[in-house]
mmCIF file of the C-alpha atoms, coordinates in Angstrom:
data_MODEL
# 
_entry.id   MODEL 
# 
loop_
_atom_site.group_PDB 
_atom_site.id 
_atom_site.type_symbol 
_atom_site.label_atom_id 
_atom_site.label_alt_id 
_atom_site.label_comp_id 
_atom_site.label_asym_id 
_atom_site.label_entity_id 
_atom_site.label_seq_id 
_atom_site.pdbx_PDB_ins_code 
_atom_site.Cartn_x 
_atom_site.Cartn_y 
_atom_site.Cartn_z 
_atom_site.occupancy 
_atom_site.B_iso_or_equiv 
_atom_site.pdbx_formal_charge 
_atom_site.auth_seq_id 
_atom_site.auth_comp_id 
_atom_site.auth_asym_id 
_atom_site.auth_atom_id 
_atom_site.pdbx_PDB_model_num 
ATOM 1   C CA . MET A 1 1   ? 193.490 200.030 140.036 1.00 0.00 ? 1   MET A CA 1 
ATOM 2   C CA . LYS A 1 2   ? 192.689 197.385 142.865 1.00 0.00 ? 2   LYS A CA 1 
ATOM 3   C CA . SER A 1 3   ? 195.766 195.998 144.015 1.00 0.00 ? 3   SER A CA 1 
ATOM 4   C CA . PRO A 1 4   ? 197.301 198.043 147.281 1.00 0.00 ? 4   PRO A CA 1 
ATOM 5   C CA . ALA A 1 5   ? 200.551 197.024 145.598 1.00 0.00 ? 5   ALA A CA 1 
ATOM 6   C CA . VAL A 1 6   ? 200.164 199.149 142.671 1.00 0.00 ? 6   VAL A CA 1 
ATOM 7   C CA . ARG A 1 7   ? 198.208 202.126 144.563 1.00 0.00 ? 7   ARG A CA 1 
ATOM 8   C CA . TYR A 1 8   ? 201.054 202.265 146.555 1.00 0.00 ? 8   TYR A CA 1 
ATOM 9   C CA . LEU A 1 9   ? 203.737 202.668 143.843 1.00 0.00 ? 9   LEU A CA 1 
ATOM 10  C CA . ALA A 1 10  ? 201.802 204.960 141.653 1.00 0.00 ? 10  ALA A CA 1 
ATOM 11  C CA . LEU A 1 11  ? 200.819 207.223 145.835 1.00 0.00 ? 11  LEU A CA 1 
ATOM 12  C CA . PHE A 1 12  ? 204.993 206.466 145.867 1.00 0.00 ? 12  PHE A CA 1 
ATOM 13  C CA . LEU A 1 13  ? 205.690 207.948 142.482 1.00 0.00 ? 13  LEU A CA 1 
ATOM 14  C CA . LEU A 1 14  ? 203.617 210.867 142.137 1.00 0.00 ? 14  LEU A CA 1 
ATOM 15  C CA . LEU A 1 15  ? 205.295 211.659 145.410 1.00 0.00 ? 15  LEU A CA 1 
ATOM 16  C CA . THR A 1 16  ? 207.987 211.610 144.879 1.00 0.00 ? 16  THR A CA 1 
ATOM 17  C CA . ILE A 1 17  ? 208.182 213.354 141.592 1.00 0.00 ? 17  ILE A CA 1 
ATOM 18  C CA . SER A 1 18  ? 206.282 215.429 142.804 1.00 0.00 ? 18  SER A CA 1 
ATOM 19  C CA . ILE A 1 19  ? 208.396 216.680 145.334 1.00 0.00 ? 19  ILE A CA 1 
ATOM 20  C CA . PHE A 1 20  ? 211.955 216.598 143.711 1.00 0.00 ? 20  PHE A CA 1 
ATOM 21  C CA . SER A 1 21  ? 209.801 218.643 141.236 1.00 0.00 ? 21  SER A CA 1 
ATOM 22  C CA . VAL A 1 22  ? 209.190 220.991 144.362 1.00 0.00 ? 22  VAL A CA 1 
ATOM 23  C CA . LEU A 1 23  ? 212.590 221.047 145.258 1.00 0.00 ? 23  LEU A CA 1 
ATOM 24  C CA . ALA A 1 24  ? 214.415 221.613 141.339 1.00 0.00 ? 24  ALA A CA 1 
ATOM 25  C CA . THR A 1 25  ? 213.103 224.647 141.100 1.00 0.00 ? 25  THR A CA 1 
ATOM 26  C CA . PRO A 1 26  ? 215.049 227.866 142.244 1.00 0.00 ? 26  PRO A CA 1 
ATOM 27  C CA . TRP A 1 27  ? 212.972 229.260 145.098 1.00 0.00 ? 27  TRP A CA 1 
ATOM 28  C CA . ALA A 1 28  ? 213.115 225.462 146.864 1.00 0.00 ? 28  ALA A CA 1 
ATOM 29  C CA . GLU A 1 29  ? 216.632 225.785 146.501 1.00 0.00 ? 29  GLU A CA 1 
ATOM 30  C CA . ARG A 1 30  ? 216.919 229.197 147.727 1.00 0.00 ? 30  ARG A CA 1 
ATOM 31  C CA . VAL A 1 31  ? 214.690 229.084 150.557 1.00 0.00 ? 31  VAL A CA 1 
ATOM 32  C CA . PHE A 1 32  ? 214.978 225.697 152.111 1.00 0.00 ? 32  PHE A CA 1 
ATOM 33  C CA . VAL A 1 33  ? 217.747 223.697 150.313 1.00 0.00 ? 33  VAL A CA 1 
ATOM 34  C CA . LEU A 1 34  ? 220.693 226.355 150.716 1.00 0.00 ? 34  LEU A CA 1 
ATOM 35  C CA . PRO A 1 35  ? 219.633 227.481 154.232 1.00 0.00 ? 35  PRO A CA 1 
ATOM 36  C CA . PHE A 1 36  ? 219.430 223.855 155.729 1.00 0.00 ? 36  PHE A CA 1 
ATOM 37  C CA . THR A 1 37  ? 222.433 223.038 154.027 1.00 0.00 ? 37  THR A CA 1 
ATOM 38  C CA . GLN A 1 38  ? 224.342 225.636 155.385 1.00 0.00 ? 38  GLN A CA 1 
ATOM 39  C CA . MET A 1 39  ? 222.338 225.119 158.558 1.00 0.00 ? 39  MET A CA 1 
ATOM 40  C CA . LEU A 1 40  ? 224.735 221.122 158.987 1.00 0.00 ? 40  LEU A CA 1 
ATOM 41  C CA . VAL A 1 41  ? 227.795 222.657 158.534 1.00 0.00 ? 41  VAL A CA 1 
ATOM 42  C CA . ASP A 1 42  ? 227.139 225.395 161.192 1.00 0.00 ? 42  ASP A CA 1 
ATOM 43  C CA . LEU A 1 43  ? 225.756 222.319 163.757 1.00 0.00 ? 43  LEU A CA 1 
ATOM 44  C CA . CYS A 1 44  ? 228.122 220.175 162.269 1.00 0.00 ? 44  CYS A CA 1 
ATOM 45  C CA . ALA A 1 45  ? 230.686 222.930 163.973 1.00 0.00 ? 45  ALA A CA 1 
ATOM 46  C CA . LEU A 1 46  ? 228.602 223.830 167.143 1.00 0.00 ? 46  LEU A CA 1 
ATOM 47  C CA . LEU A 1 47  ? 229.289 219.854 167.870 1.00 0.00 ? 47  LEU A CA 1 
ATOM 48  C CA . ILE A 1 48  ? 232.425 219.624 166.859 1.00 0.00 ? 48  ILE A CA 1 
ATOM 49  C CA . GLY A 1 49  ? 233.512 222.638 169.413 1.00 0.00 ? 49  GLY A CA 1 
ATOM 50  C CA . LEU A 1 50  ? 233.019 220.586 172.166 1.00 0.00 ? 50  LEU A CA 1 
ATOM 51  C CA . PHE A 1 51  ? 235.658 218.873 172.045 1.00 0.00 ? 51  PHE A CA 1 
ATOM 52  C CA . ASP A 1 52  ? 237.733 220.457 169.169 1.00 0.00 ? 52  ASP A CA 1 
ATOM 53  C CA . SER A 1 53  ? 238.239 223.666 169.008 1.00 0.00 ? 53  SER A CA 1 
ATOM 54  C CA . ARG A 1 54  ? 240.222 223.802 166.040 1.00 0.00 ? 54  ARG A CA 1 
ATOM 55  C CA . VAL A 1 55  ? 236.845 223.188 163.559 1.00 0.00 ? 55  VAL A CA 1 
ATOM 56  C CA . GLU A 1 56  ? 235.990 226.650 161.558 1.00 0.00 ? 56  GLU A CA 1 
ATOM 57  C CA . THR A 1 57  ? 233.310 227.200 158.979 1.00 0.00 ? 57  THR A CA 1 
ATOM 58  C CA . MET A 1 58  ? 233.351 229.339 156.271 1.00 0.00 ? 58  MET A CA 1 
ATOM 59  C CA . GLY A 1 59  ? 230.116 228.917 154.040 1.00 0.00 ? 59  GLY A CA 1 
ATOM 60  C CA . ASP A 1 60  ? 229.725 225.885 153.567 1.00 0.00 ? 60  ASP A CA 1 
ATOM 61  C CA . ILE A 1 61  ? 233.281 224.504 154.160 1.00 0.00 ? 61  ILE A CA 1 
ATOM 62  C CA . LEU A 1 62  ? 233.745 223.050 157.110 1.00 0.00 ? 62  LEU A CA 1 
ATOM 63  C CA . ARG A 1 63  ? 237.288 223.218 158.716 1.00 0.00 ? 63  ARG A CA 1 
ATOM 64  C CA . PHE A 1 64  ? 240.713 223.111 160.684 1.00 0.00 ? 64  PHE A CA 1 
ATOM 65  C CA . ASN A 1 65  ? 241.851 225.967 161.231 1.00 0.00 ? 65  ASN A CA 1 
ATOM 66  C CA . ASP A 1 66  ? 245.242 224.755 160.770 1.00 0.00 ? 66  ASP A CA 1 
ATOM 67  C CA . GLY A 1 67  ? 244.661 224.177 157.253 1.00 0.00 ? 67  GLY A CA 1 
ATOM 68  C CA . LEU A 1 68  ? 245.063 220.516 157.768 1.00 0.00 ? 68  LEU A CA 1 
ATOM 69  C CA . GLY A 1 69  ? 241.860 218.936 156.459 1.00 0.00 ? 69  GLY A CA 1 
ATOM 70  C CA . ALA A 1 70  ? 238.355 220.484 155.036 1.00 0.00 ? 70  ALA A CA 1 
ATOM 71  C CA . VAL A 1 71  ? 234.832 219.835 153.854 1.00 0.00 ? 71  VAL A CA 1 
ATOM 72  C CA . GLN A 1 72  ? 232.530 221.622 151.450 1.00 0.00 ? 72  GLN A CA 1 
ATOM 73  C CA . VAL A 1 73  ? 228.719 220.242 152.114 1.00 0.00 ? 73  VAL A CA 1 
ATOM 74  C CA . LEU A 1 74  ? 226.939 220.286 149.106 1.00 0.00 ? 74  LEU A CA 1 
ATOM 75  C CA . ARG A 1 75  ? 223.396 220.188 147.860 1.00 0.00 ? 75  ARG A CA 1 
ATOM 76  C CA . GLY A 1 76  ? 224.238 216.121 147.681 1.00 0.00 ? 76  GLY A CA 1 
ATOM 77  C CA . CYS A 1 77  ? 225.873 216.110 150.727 1.00 0.00 ? 77  CYS A CA 1 
ATOM 78  C CA . ASN A 1 78  ? 223.282 216.902 153.247 1.00 0.00 ? 78  ASN A CA 1 
ATOM 79  C CA . ALA A 1 79  ? 220.268 213.990 152.251 1.00 0.00 ? 79  ALA A CA 1 
ATOM 80  C CA . VAL A 1 80  ? 217.659 216.378 151.329 1.00 0.00 ? 80  VAL A CA 1 
ATOM 81  C CA . GLU A 1 81  ? 217.089 213.585 149.095 1.00 0.00 ? 81  GLU A CA 1 
ATOM 82  C CA . VAL A 1 82  ? 217.383 209.987 150.924 1.00 0.00 ? 82  VAL A CA 1 
ATOM 83  C CA . CYS A 1 83  ? 214.800 212.474 153.265 1.00 0.00 ? 83  CYS A CA 1 
ATOM 84  C CA . ALA A 1 84  ? 212.276 213.123 150.417 1.00 0.00 ? 84  ALA A CA 1 
ATOM 85  C CA . LEU A 1 85  ? 212.150 209.852 149.308 1.00 0.00 ? 85  LEU A CA 1 
ATOM 86  C CA . LEU A 1 86  ? 211.725 208.569 152.993 1.00 0.00 ? 86  LEU A CA 1 
ATOM 87  C CA . CYS A 1 87  ? 208.572 210.827 152.872 1.00 0.00 ? 87  CYS A CA 1 
ATOM 88  C CA . ALA A 1 88  ? 207.409 210.312 150.117 1.00 0.00 ? 88  ALA A CA 1 
ATOM 89  C CA . ALA A 1 89  ? 208.016 205.895 150.824 1.00 0.00 ? 89  ALA A CA 1 
ATOM 90  C CA . ILE A 1 90  ? 205.958 206.458 154.223 1.00 0.00 ? 90  ILE A CA 1 
ATOM 91  C CA . LEU A 1 91  ? 203.171 209.176 153.214 1.00 0.00 ? 91  LEU A CA 1 
ATOM 92  C CA . ALA A 1 92  ? 202.441 206.896 150.357 1.00 0.00 ? 92  ALA A CA 1 
ATOM 93  C CA . PHE A 1 93  ? 202.293 203.768 152.413 1.00 0.00 ? 93  PHE A CA 1 
ATOM 94  C CA . PRO A 1 94  ? 198.936 203.213 153.790 1.00 0.00 ? 94  PRO A CA 1 
ATOM 95  C CA . GLY A 1 95  ? 197.236 203.992 157.205 1.00 0.00 ? 95  GLY A CA 1 
ATOM 96  C CA . ARG A 1 96  ? 196.536 206.900 159.268 1.00 0.00 ? 96  ARG A CA 1 
ATOM 97  C CA . ILE A 1 97  ? 197.995 210.434 157.657 1.00 0.00 ? 97  ILE A CA 1 
ATOM 98  C CA . GLN A 1 98  ? 199.073 210.940 161.525 1.00 0.00 ? 98  GLN A CA 1 
ATOM 99  C CA . TYR A 1 99  ? 201.060 207.927 161.700 1.00 0.00 ? 99  TYR A CA 1 
ATOM 100 C CA . GLY A 1 100 ? 202.590 209.290 158.259 1.00 0.00 ? 100 GLY A CA 1 
ATOM 101 C CA . LEU A 1 101 ? 203.339 212.377 159.309 1.00 0.00 ? 101 LEU A CA 1 
ATOM 102 C CA . ILE A 1 102 ? 204.446 211.068 162.853 1.00 0.00 ? 102 ILE A CA 1 
ATOM 103 C CA . GLY A 1 103 ? 207.676 208.511 161.177 1.00 0.00 ? 103 GLY A CA 1 
ATOM 104 C CA . ALA A 1 104 ? 208.564 210.958 157.976 1.00 0.00 ? 104 ALA A CA 1 
ATOM 105 C CA . ALA A 1 105 ? 209.391 213.745 160.610 1.00 0.00 ? 105 ALA A CA 1 
ATOM 106 C CA . ALA A 1 106 ? 210.638 210.974 162.904 1.00 0.00 ? 106 ALA A CA 1 
ATOM 107 C CA . GLY A 1 107 ? 212.822 209.339 159.516 1.00 0.00 ? 107 GLY A CA 1 
ATOM 108 C CA . ILE A 1 108 ? 213.794 212.893 159.166 1.00 0.00 ? 108 ILE A CA 1 
ATOM 109 C CA . VAL A 1 109 ? 215.789 213.150 162.770 1.00 0.00 ? 109 VAL A CA 1 
ATOM 110 C CA . ALA A 1 110 ? 217.088 210.121 162.252 1.00 0.00 ? 110 ALA A CA 1 
ATOM 111 C CA . LEU A 1 111 ? 218.325 210.263 158.901 1.00 0.00 ? 111 LEU A CA 1 
ATOM 112 C CA . GLN A 1 112 ? 220.202 213.652 159.745 1.00 0.00 ? 112 GLN A CA 1 
ATOM 113 C CA . VAL A 1 113 ? 221.854 213.008 163.118 1.00 0.00 ? 113 VAL A CA 1 
ATOM 114 C CA . ILE A 1 114 ? 223.864 209.842 160.678 1.00 0.00 ? 114 ILE A CA 1 
ATOM 115 C CA . ASN A 1 115 ? 224.061 212.640 157.925 1.00 0.00 ? 115 ASN A CA 1 
ATOM 116 C CA . LEU A 1 116 ? 225.928 214.865 160.622 1.00 0.00 ? 116 LEU A CA 1 
ATOM 117 C CA . PHE A 1 117 ? 227.970 211.598 162.107 1.00 0.00 ? 117 PHE A CA 1 
ATOM 118 C CA . ARG A 1 118 ? 229.159 211.802 157.941 1.00 0.00 ? 118 ARG A CA 1 
ATOM 119 C CA . ILE A 1 119 ? 229.856 215.756 157.423 1.00 0.00 ? 119 ILE A CA 1 
ATOM 120 C CA . ILE A 1 120 ? 231.376 215.364 160.582 1.00 0.00 ? 120 ILE A CA 1 
ATOM 121 C CA . SER A 1 121 ? 233.465 212.261 160.474 1.00 0.00 ? 121 SER A CA 1 
ATOM 122 C CA . LEU A 1 122 ? 234.331 213.405 156.478 1.00 0.00 ? 122 LEU A CA 1 
ATOM 123 C CA . LEU A 1 123 ? 236.746 216.210 158.476 1.00 0.00 ? 123 LEU A CA 1 
ATOM 124 C CA . TYR A 1 124 ? 238.537 214.310 160.320 1.00 0.00 ? 124 TYR A CA 1 
ATOM 125 C CA . LEU A 1 125 ? 238.911 212.049 157.292 1.00 0.00 ? 125 LEU A CA 1 
ATOM 126 C CA . SER A 1 126 ? 239.879 214.760 155.279 1.00 0.00 ? 126 SER A CA 1 
ATOM 127 C CA . ARG A 1 127 ? 243.051 215.776 157.094 1.00 0.00 ? 127 ARG A CA 1 
ATOM 128 C CA . GLY A 1 128 ? 244.414 212.319 156.550 1.00 0.00 ? 128 GLY A CA 1 
ATOM 129 C CA . SER A 1 129 ? 244.378 209.897 152.542 1.00 0.00 ? 129 SER A CA 1 
ATOM 130 C CA . GLN A 1 130 ? 242.584 211.372 149.986 1.00 0.00 ? 130 GLN A CA 1 
ATOM 131 C CA . PRO A 1 131 ? 241.913 207.935 149.074 1.00 0.00 ? 131 PRO A CA 1 
ATOM 132 C CA . VAL A 1 132 ? 240.685 207.232 151.542 1.00 0.00 ? 132 VAL A CA 1 
ATOM 133 C CA . PHE A 1 133 ? 238.312 209.953 151.705 1.00 0.00 ? 133 PHE A CA 1 
ATOM 134 C CA . ASP A 1 134 ? 237.148 209.798 148.761 1.00 0.00 ? 134 ASP A CA 1 
ATOM 135 C CA . PHE A 1 135 ? 237.068 205.857 149.138 1.00 0.00 ? 135 PHE A CA 1 
ATOM 136 C CA . PHE A 1 136 ? 234.393 206.979 152.727 1.00 0.00 ? 136 PHE A CA 1 
ATOM 137 C CA . HIS A 1 137 ? 232.445 209.501 150.872 1.00 0.00 ? 137 HIS A CA 1 
ATOM 138 C CA . ASN A 1 138 ? 231.744 208.278 147.574 1.00 0.00 ? 138 ASN A CA 1 
ATOM 139 C CA . TYR A 1 139 ? 231.330 204.288 147.801 1.00 0.00 ? 139 TYR A CA 1 
ATOM 140 C CA . VAL A 1 140 ? 230.980 204.487 152.085 1.00 0.00 ? 140 VAL A CA 1 
ATOM 141 C CA . TRP A 1 141 ? 229.002 206.822 153.092 1.00 0.00 ? 141 TRP A CA 1 
ATOM 142 C CA . ASP A 1 142 ? 226.642 207.068 150.390 1.00 0.00 ? 142 ASP A CA 1 
ATOM 143 C CA . ALA A 1 143 ? 225.529 204.012 151.146 1.00 0.00 ? 143 ALA A CA 1 
ATOM 144 C CA . MET A 1 144 ? 225.214 203.904 154.328 1.00 0.00 ? 144 MET A CA 1 
ATOM 145 C CA . ILE A 1 145 ? 222.785 207.026 153.776 1.00 0.00 ? 145 ILE A CA 1 
ATOM 146 C CA . GLY A 1 146 ? 220.666 205.071 151.758 1.00 0.00 ? 146 GLY A CA 1 
ATOM 147 C CA . LEU A 1 147 ? 220.629 201.965 153.457 1.00 0.00 ? 147 LEU A CA 1 
ATOM 148 C CA . GLU A 1 148 ? 219.575 204.076 156.534 1.00 0.00 ? 148 GLU A CA 1 
ATOM 149 C CA . GLY A 1 149 ? 216.552 204.815 154.143 1.00 0.00 ? 149 GLY A CA 1 
ATOM 150 C CA . LEU A 1 150 ? 215.499 201.739 153.464 1.00 0.00 ? 150 LEU A CA 1 
ATOM 151 C CA . LEU A 1 151 ? 215.678 200.866 157.125 1.00 0.00 ? 151 LEU A CA 1 
ATOM 152 C CA . ILE A 1 152 ? 213.487 202.898 158.750 1.00 0.00 ? 152 ILE A CA 1 
ATOM 153 C CA . PHE A 1 153 ? 211.069 202.757 155.987 1.00 0.00 ? 153 PHE A CA 1 
ATOM 154 C CA . PHE A 1 154 ? 211.121 198.946 157.139 1.00 0.00 ? 154 PHE A CA 1 
ATOM 155 C CA . LEU A 1 155 ? 211.083 200.043 160.236 1.00 0.00 ? 155 LEU A CA 1 
ATOM 156 C CA . TRP A 1 156 ? 208.584 201.976 160.370 1.00 0.00 ? 156 TRP A CA 1 
ATOM 157 C CA . THR A 1 157 ? 206.131 199.853 157.962 1.00 0.00 ? 157 THR A CA 1 
ATOM 158 C CA . ARG A 1 158 ? 205.921 197.354 160.856 1.00 0.00 ? 158 ARG A CA 1 
ATOM 159 C CA . TRP A 1 159 ? 205.296 199.958 163.551 1.00 0.00 ? 159 TRP A CA 1 
ATOM 160 C CA . GLN A 1 160 ? 202.726 200.743 161.201 1.00 0.00 ? 160 GLN A CA 1 
ATOM 161 C CA . SER A 1 161 ? 201.039 197.738 160.676 1.00 0.00 ? 161 SER A CA 1 
ATOM 162 C CA . LYS A 1 162 ? 201.142 197.026 164.588 1.00 0.00 ? 162 LYS A CA 1 
ATOM 163 C CA . GLN A 1 163 ? 199.076 200.803 165.215 1.00 0.00 ? 163 GLN A CA 1 
ATOM 164 C CA . ALA A 1 164 ? 196.455 199.626 162.569 1.00 0.00 ? 164 ALA A CA 1 
ATOM 165 C CA . PRO A 1 165 ? 193.595 196.401 163.475 1.00 0.00 ? 165 PRO A CA 1 
ATOM 166 C CA . ALA A 1 166 ? 193.955 193.051 161.163 1.00 0.00 ? 166 ALA A CA 1 
ATOM 167 C CA . VAL A 1 167 ? 192.344 193.826 157.799 1.00 0.00 ? 167 VAL A CA 1 
ATOM 168 C CA . THR A 1 168 ? 190.776 190.724 156.600 1.00 0.00 ? 168 THR A CA 1 
ATOM 169 C CA . SER A 1 169 ? 189.430 190.310 152.714 1.00 0.00 ? 169 SER A CA 1 
ATOM 170 C CA . LYS A 1 170 ? 185.463 190.333 154.525 1.00 0.00 ? 170 LYS A CA 1 
ATOM 171 C CA . GLY A 1 171 ? 186.775 194.298 156.391 1.00 0.00 ? 171 GLY A CA 1 
ATOM 172 C CA . VAL A 1 172 ? 187.923 194.691 159.633 1.00 0.00 ? 172 VAL A CA 1 
ATOM 173 C CA . ASP A 1 173 ? 188.566 191.878 162.594 1.00 0.00 ? 173 ASP A CA 1 
ATOM 174 C CA . GLN A 1 174 ? 186.461 192.220 165.498 1.00 0.00 ? 174 GLN A CA 1 
# 
């Protein structure tokens, strides 16, 4: 494998398959995915509680206590899969592993901040029209989370390229 693109793609696929294989286990579901999802619900309730006291949680459900609007945060709603893809893409990219770990951690934080906004906005949309809620839930926010993952990756690769010295076919530039 001499081509950097082929090496990158192979490592990206290996990391992606590895991460998703771990996430698919009952152990990961019990130890990481479910507690993480619950933490997102609790954090949303805490953030909303700063300006709106009508919101409460019931397990993985975030709802208004007047019964007019609720969202259930399920496995696909926690952005774990997008975070996994972003981590695989960043960690497979050529460069210093320290920069990759920094990029992966910062990318996860950025994705989850947007995901918190997504969950909160969907809760408020659930008080209105079901077709509008469904449109934002199924199309707008799914696309936005995926696009944010790509944007973070592209921004990180740009930052990463500025951290490493330029490489020519004869070696590192002096």
